[in-house]
C-alpha positions as CSV (number, residue, x, y, z in Angstrom):
1,X,-5.1,3.3,-30.8
2,X,-3.0,3.2,-27.5
3,X,0.4,1.8,-27.6
4,X,0.9,-1.0,-25.1
5,X,3.4,1.0,-22.8
6,X,5.3,-0.9,-19.9
7,X,4.3,0.2,-16.6
8,X,7.1,1.2,-13.8
9,X,5.6,-0.8,-11.1
10,X,9.1,0.3,-8.9
11,X,7.1,3.5,-8.0
12,X,4.0,4.1,-5.7
13,X,2.6,6.2,-8.8
14,X,3.2,3.3,-11.3
15,X,1.6,0.6,-9.0
16,X,-1.6,2.8,-8.7
17,X,-1.4,3.1,-12.5
18,X,-1.2,-0.6,-12.9
19,X,-3.9,-1.6,-10.6
20,X,-6.1,1.1,-12.1
21,X,-5.4,-0.2,-15.6
22,X,-5.8,-3.9,-14.4
23,X,-9.1,-2.9,-13.0
24,X,-10.4,-1.5,-16.4
25,X,-11.0,2.0,-14.9
26,X,-10.0,5.2,-16.4
27,X,-8.7,8.0,-14.3
28,X,-12.0,9.8,-14.1
29,X,-13.7,6.4,-12.9
30,X,-11.2,5.8,-10.4
31,X,-11.6,9.4,-9.1
32,X,-15.2,9.0,-9.0
33,X,-15.0,5.7,-6.8
34,X,-12.7,7.7,-4.6
35,X,-15.0,10.6,-4.1
36,X,-12.4,12.7,-5.5
37,X,-13.6,15.8,-7.6
38,X,-10.6,16.2,-10.1
39,X,-9.2,13.5,-12.3
40,X,-6.0,15.5,-12.5
41,X,-5.2,14.4,-8.9
42,X,-5.1,10.9,-9.9
43,X,-2.8,11.7,-12.7
44,X,-0.7,13.5,-10.0
45,X,-0.6,10.4,-7.8
46,X,0.3,8.1,-10.8
47,X,3.3,10.4,-11.9
48,X,4.5,10.6,-8.3
49,X,3.8,14.3,-8.5
50,X,1.6,14.0,-5.1
51,X,2.4,11.7,-2.5
52,X,0.2,8.9,-1.4
53,X,-0.6,8.9,2.4
54,X,-1.4,5.3,4.3
55,X,-5.2,6.4,4.7
56,X,-5.2,7.2,1.1
57,X,-3.4,4.0,-0.1
58,X,-6.0,2.1,2.1
59,X,-8.8,3.6,0.3
60,X,-7.0,2.9,-3.1
61,X,-6.4,-0.5,-2.3
62,X,-10.2,-0.9,-1.5
63,X,-11.2,0.2,-4.8
64,X,-8.3,-1.5,-6.6
65,X,-8.5,-4.9,-4.9
66,X,-4.9,-4.3,-3.7
67,X,-3.2,-3.8,0.0
68,X,-1.9,-0.5,1.2
69,X,1.5,-2.3,1.5
70,X,1.6,-3.2,-2.2
71,X,0.7,0.0,-3.2
72,X,3.1,2.2,-1.0
73,X,6.0,-0.5,-0.7
74,X,5.6,-2.8,-3.4
75,X,5.1,-5.6,-0.9
76,X,3.1,-8.6,-1.8
77,X,1.9,-10.6,1.4
78,X,-0.9,-13.2,1.8
79,X,-1.5,-11.5,5.4
80,X,-2.4,-8.1,5.6
81,X,-1.4,-7.8,9.2
82,X,2.0,-8.9,8.1
83,X,2.4,-6.4,5.3
84,X,1.2,-3.6,7.7
85,X,3.8,-4.5,10.2
86,X,6.4,-4.7,7.4
87,X,5.3,-1.4,6.4
88,X,5.4,0.3,9.9
89,X,9.0,-1.2,10.6
90,X,10.6,0.7,7.4
91,X,9.9,3.7,9.2
92,X,11.9,2.5,12.5
93,X,15.3,4.3,12.4
94,X,17.1,3.3,15.5
95,X,18.4,-0.2,16.7
96,X,17.1,0.1,20.2
97,X,13.7,0.7,18.8
98,X,13.6,-2.5,16.2
99,X,15.1,-4.4,19.6
100,X,12.2,-3.2,21.6
101,X,9.4,-4.1,18.8
102,X,11.2,-7.3,18.4
103,X,10.9,-8.2,22.2
104,X,7.2,-7.4,22.4
105,X,6.3,-9.3,19.3
106,X,8.2,-12.3,21.0
107,X,6.3,-11.6,24.2
108,X,3.0,-11.6,22.3
109,X,4.2,-14.9,20.7
110,X,5.0,-16.4,24.1
111,X,1.8,-15.1,25.8
112,X,-0.3,-16.8,23.1
113,X,1.5,-20.3,23.5
114,X,0.9,-20.0,27.4
115,X,-2.6,-19.4,26.9
116,X,-3.4,-22.0,24.2
117,X,-5.6,-24.7,25.1
């Protein structure tokens, strides 16, 4: 009989494991759904021995009924576009680029407002 063990959802691997268990899938079943030949790859993701790329997170999210942003960053967002923007912004390192992005978003909002009927 398995113990009821708390899952550390502060890590990417922990969130994958949490979502897999919530979906009532074994590591082998998840591997099969992901077209991954070896169950040990799923174990490696869950124990953070292998990193998860954005494209893999997108695939995992589809199978596990989640979002890539939750898997990679723990971000829970109703709007997947906002969640993706949050994820991308985390990779921006300079204030100059952050300001440029903010200016572009403001310009897009102004454009939309000006063109609404």
